[in-house]
N, C-alpha and C positions, 0 to 999 in steps of 0.2 A: 569555355562552360566546365573547365578543368578547374576551377577556382571554386564556384558554384554549388559543383557534385560533392566536392570535398565537403562541404558546410552541410546543404544536404545529408548527406553520409553521415554525418556526427546525431545532427537532428533524425535520422530515422534509427539509428541506434538509441539515444534515449528515450525514442519514444515505445522501442521491443521492450526494452528495459522494465519501465513504468507499465506498462501493460501486465508483464511477466510477476511484478510487484503485485498488482492488481491481486490476480491469481493467486501469488503467496498467501497473500493476510486474507481471503476468500477463505483460502484451504485450511487455514490453522487451525488446528486442533480435532482436523479431519484423519482418516485412515487415507484418506485419495493422493496418489502422488504428482507432487507439481509436472515432473515431465510427462505424463501422462497426458497433460490437459493441452500441454505445452507443442500443437502440430497444427500442421501445416497444408491446405487438399488433402487431408486425413492420413496424414505422411508426419513421419518425427522430424524434424528439425535435419537432422542428418541424412534420414533419407529424402525430405526433400532438395537438398544443397547436391547430394551426389544425384540424385535425378533431372535437376533443373535443365526446363526447357522457356525459350522463350514464352510468353503468353500472347502471342498474337493477335487475340480476340479483342484484350481489352486495350495492348498498344502496338497500335498497328506499326507496322515500319512502314508505311508510306508517308507516317509523320515527321516533323525533323527531333531531331536531336531535342532543342526545348522545347518543344512543344510534348513529348514525351516525359521530360522531368518535373515541367509544372503538374502534369496530371498525376505522376506519382505524388510529388508534392500537397496538390490539394486533396488529394486522397489520404493521406499521412496526417496535415493538419486538421481534415474533419473529423479522423478517427479519434484523435488525440484530446480534440475540444470535446468530444460527446460523451471523450469518459471521463475526461477531469469533473462535468456535468454530474455525470451518472456520478460516480464515484462521491464529488463534493452532496448530493442527496443522499448516498447510503450512509455518511460520516454521520451527517446530523442524524438522520433515525439510529442511528446506531447509538451514537450520543444520549440520546434523549432515554432509547431504552435502557441503556448501561447506568442515567442517575434512578431510573423509576425501582431499577436491578437492585439497586448498592441501596436502597432505602428499606429493601425487602430483606437482609442482612446485617452485620454486623451484631452489636452488640444495644439492650434494652433503652441506651440515651441515646441510640442515633435510628436506631431500627424504624420501618412503621409499622404505625399500631392499628392499620386497619385489620378486622379478623381478630384480635385481640383481645381489645375490651371490648364491652357491651353496655347496652343502653341503661341494664340496670344500674352500672356501674355509675351513672352523672344525675343532676340534678338538671332538669330540662325544664324551660320555658319560664324562667323565675324573671319578676322584672328586679331584682337585687343580687340572687345569690348568683356564683358559677362555680362549677366541678372542675378542679383542673388535674392535671397529670403529672406526677416527681418522679424522674428516679434516682434513686437512692444506693450510692455503693452499700455493697451486703455488709462490708465492716461501720456499716454509719446506720443500721436499721434503729440502734438503740436511741440513739445522737434525733432524731429524725422525730421516733414516736415520743420522746422526751420533751423538743422543740416544736415542733410545728405548730401547736397551738400560741404560743408566746413570739412567734417569731415576727408577727404584726397583731394588731388590733385587728375586730371583726374576721377572726377566724371560728366557724362552726367545732364547737365541741365535737371531739369524739367522731370526726368526719371521716380521717382518715381509714381506710384497709388497702392492704395489696391485693391488685390485681392478677399478677402473675410475675417470675423470677427468671432470670439465667445463671449465666457462672460469676457476673458481674456485678449486674443492679439487679434491685426491685423497683414496682412502676407502682407505685402506692396514690391514691384518689385523694384530695381534700379541700374542701367545701368553705368560699368564703366571698364574702360581699365584694360584687364586680369591682366598684373604685378602687380596692387596696390592694388589684391583682399585681398592680407594676410594681408595688413596692413590696409585695411577698415575695413576686420573682428575685428581687433585686437581693434581699436577703438568704433566699434561698441559695443564690450564688455563690453568696459569702460563705457560707455552708459547706460548699462542694453534694450541693445538690442542684440536679438538674432538672430545672421545669421544660417540658417536653411542650411545644407549639401544635396542640391537636384540641379541634375543637368537636363536637360528637355532632355529626352531621350526616341522617342517613342516604341523603339524597348524596352528597359528598362521594361519600365512600362507594355506594354505588357507582358513582362517575367515575373512579380511580382505580377501581378496578377494571371498569367497560376500556381504560384509557390504557390502561397494560395490556388487556387483551389484543385491543387494536393496533398499540404499536409493536408488539412482538409478533402480530400476522406480516405487517406491513414491515419491519424489518427482516423478515422469512421471505417473504414476495420480492422484495429488493435483490436480497443478495443471492436468488435464482436468477432473476434477469440480468444481473449485473454477471452474476457467474457466467454464462451463457455467454453476456455479450463481450466478458474479456476473452473467452475460448475463441468465439468468431473471428474479431477482431485482431487475435495476436497474427492468429495466420494471415491476415490482409494485409497488415504492417510488415510482418516479417518477408513476406514474397514480395512488399515494394520494395522493401528492402535490399535485398538479394536482384533484382531488377536494377535497382540503380548502381548495385556493385556492377553490373554486368554492361552498365552504360559508359562508368569510370574505364573499366578494364578499355573498352570501346576507345572513349575519346584517348585517356595515356598511351594505348597502343598507337593509335595513329600519331600521336606527338613523336613517340618513338621512336618507330621504324617508318613514320614516312608513308604516301600514299603509292599505289594504291593499296586498300586494306588488306595484311597474309599474313594470318595470325591465328593459334588455336587458344582456345580458354580452357582451363579445367580446374579443381579445386583439387587441394592436396591435404589430407590432416594427419602431423606427424603423432606419434608412439608417443606415449608421455613422457614428458621430458627432452624428447626428443628434436623439438623447433633449429635450434640452432644446428643441430647433423644437417636436418632436412633441408636449411639455407645454404651450407655449404657445400653437399651433395649437387645440388640443383644449381648452386654457382660454378660449378666445376665443369656440369655437364652442357649448360649455356653460357659460359662466361664468353663464347665467339659471338652471341647475337647482340651485341653493343648496344644497336641501336644507332640513328642520327647523332646521338649525345656520347657515346662511346665506342668512336671509332679506333680501329688498331691503331696504335700508335708504333712505327718501328724508331728501333736505335741509331745512336749513331751509328752505331758498326754497321750495321744494315741487317742485323741475326733478328729476324722475325720471331724466332722462338722466343729470342731471350726477351722482347719486349712483349708479348703473348702473356708469359710467366709473369711480369711484374704487373702488367694489367689485372691480370687474374689476382693476385695479391693484393692490387687495391681494392677489390672486389668484397674483401674478405674484411678489409680495415674499413668500411663505413657503408652507412645504410643504403649505396647504391645495388641494384640489382641488375644483374643483363637483361633482364624480363621486369615484365609490370610485376608488382604483388600487392595485393592488398590483406590486409587481415580481416576476417569474419570474427571479431573478439565479441564469441557469446557464451556466456555463462549465466546460466538463470539465478544462480544463487549469488552471485555476484551482488552488493551494495551499489 
């Protein structure tokens, strides 16, 4: 089981980080602190680890190690799949909303003109004529007024009027025969005039406004649901991860020290930048617990103290520890 547990450990860690990333994304641009949302059984992450107890209700101790491991993996995989699905749906809705909102911003060459232009600006229900909107750079107003009637044939004289302007563009109407619209648009592009793709349709305008309101409400509802789901499932996955760590401690301790199991497990949190020092202290304190793979070696002269000192020194020179050791590499800000 040692190899399987190592693989699951990495997978659970990644799943935990993914959910914290979802929470970070949802809380962006809010005043809510990320760490305050990362709780396990209504405790902070640190407090949960410090007070960890095996959940005998969910993971009955009369089950085999393989059964418990499979149950943990099923729980984490199920949550992972659910969160991917929910986040994908939310991302699609968010993207649609941003596209609609983007049309409400920018200059008049790209901005949504719904609510800006009015019915009286257009010739409607004509068999032959059509009114189009053209965004003209402010420094080209004079060129537009001098040229628009002659850019092509069949442009209604004196039909252009300025509807609205911003710091960069003014939007002008112009009425012309329908069959010449495409040619007129091409000539406008040559003169750096921007023909807006807009047709006045009261029903369509009403629907656009309704769509924006509906998708805004949907996005807000999904965000609230996803936020609550992420908070709950973070606690579930983190708890599963620490239970898996406990299984690894048990399995590796049996492999290290043999049967019957006789060991104590604890969590150690070194002070800032004191990781190496903490390990050195632990190695010195428990160096005599080499386990079945680290039996004390006598020197040729029979000097046990000298052999033990050499053994301690070797412990500092490599990754081997005289105790079973696993990191909980938890940092919610880690990318």
